[in-house]
C-alpha positions in Angstrom: -0.8 -8.6 -22.2 -4.4 -9.5 -21.7 -5.5 -13.1 -21.6 -8.4 -14.0 -24.0 -10.9 -16.3 -22.0 -13.1 -17.1 -25.1 -13.1 -20.6 -26.6 -11.9 -20.9 -30.1 -14.8 -20.7 -32.6 -14.0 -24.2 -33.9 -14.9 -25.6 -30.5 -18.3 -23.9 -30.2 -21.2 -26.4 -29.7 -24.3 -25.0 -31.2 -27.7 -26.7 -30.8 -30.3 -26.2 -33.5 -33.9 -27.0 -32.7 -36.1 -27.8 -35.7 -39.8 -27.7 -35.7 -41.5 -31.0 -36.3 -42.3 -30.2 -39.9 -38.8 -29.2 -40.5 -37.5 -32.3 -38.8 -39.7 -34.5 -41.0 -38.5 -32.7 -44.1 -34.9 -33.1 -43.0 -35.3 -36.8 -42.6 -36.9 -37.2 -46.0 -34.1 -35.3 -47.5 -31.5 -37.5 -45.9 -33.4 -40.7 -46.6 -34.2 -41.3 -42.9 -37.5 -43.0 -42.1 -40.1 -40.9 -40.2 -42.3 -43.9 -39.2 -42.0 -45.9 -36.0 -41.1 -49.6 -36.3 -44.2 -51.7 -37.3 -45.8 -53.7 -34.4 -46.8 -57.3 -35.0 -50.5 -57.7 -35.7 -52.7 -58.9 -32.8 -53.8 -62.5 -32.8 -57.4 -63.1 -34.2 -60.2 -63.3 -31.6 -61.3 -66.8 -30.5 -64.3 -68.2 -32.3 -67.7 -67.5 -30.7 -69.4 -70.4 -28.9 -72.4 -71.8 -30.8 -75.8 -70.6 -29.4 -77.7 -72.9 -27.1 -80.5 -74.7 -28.9 -84.2 -74.2 -28.0 -87.1 -76.5 -28.4 -87.7 -75.4 -32.0 -84.4 -73.5 -32.4 -86.1 -70.1 -32.6 -86.0 -68.5 -29.1 -83.9 -68.4 -26.0 -85.0 -71.1 -23.5 -87.6 -70.3 -20.9 -87.1 -71.6 -17.3 -89.7 -74.3 -17.7 -88.0 -75.5 -20.9 -84.6 -75.7 -19.0 -86.2 -77.6 -16.1 -87.8 -80.1 -18.5 -84.7 -80.7 -20.6 -83.1 -84.1 -20.0 -86.0 -85.3 -17.9 -88.8 -87.8 -18.8 -92.4 -87.9 -17.6 -93.6 -90.7 -15.4 -95.6 -93.1 -17.7 -98.5 -95.2 -16.8 -102.3 -94.6 -16.3 -102.1 -94.6 -12.5 -98.4 -94.4 -11.6 -98.0 -90.6 -11.2 -101.5 -89.9 -10.1 -101.0 -92.4 -7.3 -97.9 -90.5 -6.2 -99.8 -87.3 -6.1 -102.6 -88.8 -4.0 -100.1 -90.3 -1.6 -98.6 -86.8 -1.1 -102.0 -85.3 -0.4 -103.6 -88.2 1.4 -104.7 -86.1 4.3 -106.8 -83.8 2.0 -109.4 -86.5 1.2 -112.5 -86.9 3.3 -112.5 -90.3 5.1 -116.3 -90.5 4.9 -116.3 -90.8 1.1 -115.3 -93.6 -1.2 -112.6 -92.5 -3.6 -112.0 -93.8 -7.1 -109.3 -92.9 -9.7 -110.0 -92.8 -13.4 -107.2 -91.8 -15.7 -105.7 -92.5 -19.1 -102.1 -91.6 -19.5 -101.4 -88.7 -21.9 -97.8 -88.0 -23.2 -96.2 -84.7 -22.3 -95.0 -82.0 -24.6 -93.2 -78.7 -23.6 -94.4 -75.6 -25.5 -92.1 -73.2 -27.3 -93.6 -69.7 -27.0 -97.3 -68.9 -26.6 -98.5 -72.3 -27.9 -100.3 -73.6 -24.8 -103.6 -74.3 -26.6 -102.0 -76.1 -29.6 -99.8 -78.1 -27.3 -102.8 -79.1 -25.2 -104.6 -80.1 -28.4 -101.6 -82.2 -29.5 -101.6 -84.0 -26.2 -105.4 -84.5 -26.3 -105.1 -86.1 -29.7 -103.0 -88.9 -28.2 -106.0 -90.0 -26.1 -108.3 -90.7 -29.0 -108.7 -94.1 -30.5 -106.8 -94.5 -32.6 -104.3 -91.8 -31.5 -103.8 -88.9 -34.0 -100.2 -88.4 -34.8 -99.7 -84.9 -36.2 -96.3 -83.0 -36.0 -96.5 -79.9 -33.8 -95.1 -77.7 -36.5 -97.9 -78.8 -38.9 -100.5 -78.1 -36.2 -99.1 -74.6 -35.7 -99.1 -73.9 -39.5 -102.7 -75.1 -39.8 -103.9 -72.8 -37.1 -102.1 -69.9 -38.7 -103.5 -70.6 -42.2 -107.0 -70.8 -40.8 -106.6 -67.4 -39.1 -107.0 -68.7 -35.6 -103.5 -67.5 -34.4 -100.4 -65.6 -35.4 -97.9 -67.0 -32.9 -99.6 -70.1 -31.5 -102.0 -68.4 -29.1 -105.6 -69.4 -29.0 -108.1 -67.1 -27.3 -111.2 -68.8 -28.7 -112.7 -72.1 -27.5 -114.7 -72.1 -30.8 -111.5 -72.0 -32.8 -110.1 -74.7 -30.6 -113.1 -76.9 -31.4 -112.9 -76.3 -35.2 -109.2 -77.0 -35.3 -109.7 -80.2 -33.2 -112.3 -81.6 -35.6 -110.1 -80.8 -38.6 -106.9 -82.2 -37.2 -108.3 -85.2 -35.3 -111.3 -86.1 -37.4 -113.3 -86.4 -34.2 -116.4 -84.6 -32.8 -115.5 -81.6 -30.6 -118.2 -80.5 -28.2 -117.8 -77.0 -26.9 -119.6 -76.4 -23.6 -120.5 -72.9 -22.4 -122.0 -71.7 -19.2 -119.2 -72.8 -16.9 -118.0 -76.1 -15.5 -120.6 -76.4 -12.7 -124.2 -77.4 -12.7 -125.3 -79.9 -15.3 -122.0 -79.4 -17.1 -120.1 -80.7 -14.1 -121.7 -84.2 -14.4 -121.2 -84.3 -18.1 -117.5 -83.4 -17.8 -117.0 -86.1 -15.0 -118.6 -88.8 -17.1 -116.4 -87.8 -20.1 -113.2 -88.0 -18.1 -114.1 -91.2 -16.3 -114.6 -92.8 -19.8 -111.0 -91.9 -20.7 -111.8 -89.0 -23.1 -109.9 -85.6 -23.0 -111.3 -82.2 -22.0 -109.5 -79.0 -23.1 -109.8 -76.3 -20.5 -108.7 -72.7 -20.5 -107.9 -71.2 -17.1 -105.6 -68.6 -15.4 -102.3 -70.2 -14.6 -100.5 -69.4 -11.4 -96.7 -69.6 -11.0 -96.9 -73.2 -9.9 -99.2 -74.0 -12.8 -102.3 -74.3 -10.6 -105.6 -72.4 -11.3 -105.7 -68.8 -10.1 -107.9 -65.7 -10.5 -106.2 -63.1 -12.6 -109.2 -62.0 -14.9 -107.6 -63.7 -17.8 -104.2 -62.0 -17.6 -102.5 -65.4 -17.3 -104.8 -67.3 -19.6 -103.5 -70.8 -20.3 -104.8 -74.1 -21.7 -104.6 -77.5 -20.1 -105.8 -81.0 -21.2 -107.6 -83.0 -18.5 -107.2 -86.8 -18.9 -108.6 -88.1 -15.7 -110.4 -87.5 -12.5 -110.4 -88.5 -8.8 -114.0 -88.8 -7.4 -115.2 -88.8 -3.9 -118.7 -90.4 -3.7 -121.0 -91.7 -1.0 -120.1 -95.2 0.0 -122.1 -97.8 -2.0 -122.6 -95.4 -4.9 -120.2 -97.4 -7.2 -120.6 -101.0 -8.3 -118.1 -102.6 -6.0 -117.7 -105.6 -8.3 -116.3 -103.4 -11.0 -113.5 -102.0 -8.8 -110.5 -103.2 -6.8 -108.6 -101.5 -4.0 -105.2 -100.1 -4.9 -102.5 -102.2 -3.2 -100.5 -99.1 -2.1 -103.5 -96.9 -1.1 -106.3 -99.3 0.2 -108.8 -96.4 0.5 -108.5 -95.8 -3.3 -110.6 -97.8 -5.8 -109.4 -98.6 -9.4 -111.5 -99.9 -12.3 -111.1 -103.6 -12.8 -111.4 -103.6 -16.6 -108.9 -100.8 -17.5 -107.9 -97.3 -16.5 -111.4 -95.9 -17.1 -115.1 -96.8 -16.6 -118.3 -96.0 -18.4 -120.7 -96.9 -15.5 -123.1 -94.8 -13.6 -122.6 -92.9 -10.4 -119.7 -90.7 -11.3 -121.9 -87.6 -11.8 -123.1 -87.9 -8.2 -119.6 -87.2 -6.8 -119.5 -84.9 -3.7 -115.9 -84.0 -4.4 -113.8 -84.2 -7.5 -110.2 -83.5 -8.5 -109.1 -83.2 -12.1 -105.9 -84.7 -13.4 -104.4 -82.5 -16.1 -101.3 -81.7 -18.1 -100.2 -78.4 -19.7 -97.3 -77.2 -21.8 -95.0 -75.9 -19.1 -94.4 -79.1 -17.2 -93.9 -82.8 -17.8 -95.8 -83.7 -14.7 -99.4 -84.3 -14.0 -101.3 -81.6 -12.0 -104.1 -82.5 -9.5 -106.6 -79.6 -9.1 -109.9 -79.4 -7.2 -112.7 -79.2 -9.8 -114.2 -76.2 -8.0 -110.9 -74.2 -8.2 -110.6 -74.9 -11.9 -114.2 -74.0 -12.4 -113.7 -70.6 -10.7 -110.6 -69.9 -12.7 -112.3 -70.8 -16.0 -115.3 -68.7 -15.4 -113.5 -65.4 -14.7 -111.4 -65.1 -17.9 -112.3 -61.7 -19.1 -109.4 -59.8 -20.7 -105.9 -60.1 -22.1 -102.9 -59.1 -20.0 -102.5 -55.3 -20.7 -98.7 -55.6 -20.8 -99.0 -58.4 -23.4 -101.6 -56.5 -25.4 -99.2 -53.5 -25.6 -96.0 -55.5 -26.4 -96.3 -54.8 -30.1 -96.9 -58.4 -31.2 -100.0 -59.3 -33.3 -102.6 -61.6 -31.6 -105.9 -63.0 -32.9 -108.7 -62.1 -30.5 -112.3 -63.1 -31.2 -115.1 -60.5 -31.3 -115.8 -59.6 -27.7 -112.3 -60.4 -26.6 -111.0 -63.0 -24.2 -114.2 -63.0 -22.2 -116.3 -64.0 -25.2 -113.7 -66.4 -26.4 -112.8 -68.4 -23.3 -114.8 -67.6 -20.2 -116.9 -70.5 -18.9 -116.1 -72.7 -21.9 -114.4 -76.1 -22.3 -114.0 -78.4 -25.3 -114.7 -82.1 -25.0 -113.2 -84.4 -27.7 -115.2 -87.5 -28.6 -113.2 -90.4 -30.1 -113.8 -91.9 -33.6 -115.5 -95.0 -32.1 -116.8 -93.4 -28.9 -120.4 -94.6 -28.3 -120.7 -93.3 -24.7 -121.2 -89.6 -25.5 
């Protein structure tokens, strides 16, 4: 009798493999779910931080704006200029008699290419009476007159026209450079406490440089330090500064309308511009050289796709060798 080694058919284990589509159909037929268990929804993202404000809320802050934020200028006609002179005391010739004339001008930091308009705003504060005009209004007036599109001013003629309209004063535009006969006229104007608007090429430390107009910028001069031959000034009209005995200050105020200032052998201009709260002290000769060589717009700026207002003849015709002197409403010394 042979032994049967096969397993009974009832015990056979058969594995049936279904294709995915068949498996899905099978589950639907039996009421089984074909979907994976639902995952909880992710939490909503945190809210974005508010953007940092700018001076006028329109652009990202520039470095000079960030530096000025939270700081205050040093006020007073002679306070900050005296500090600058102390720092550079060794630069002044000992054989000359030095006198300081300055009328304090408030500071304003520019927002975008508004250096000329900011300089005009500051200059307006030196007139008698001071002219209070909001910066936004000044920008809009310049745009409406066709002098600018973004705040830039490449024309000393436009600067003079705008100054007369805004300030109600007489604006005198000098051409032919800051030397020669113009030099004495500018020095008398500054020693009398009246502002001068000066275009120049601005270096990275805000001082005058020679870049052919590629870094054209505006400053307002509010004072001057003069080195004259001893005995040239009326000594009875001056007093020695208590901190700097070699420096003379006018007795009757921060400025002086007397004679002798145009005979200065050396001169330093005290000025402010829209990228710093601080006064700048520049040799008149360096400022004269920078002012005279303004010839063309920075090629990169000219090609940046932004519209700019240029006078006929370009930057050279609009700015080179030109300054604007503002005469006050009651000024009788011009």
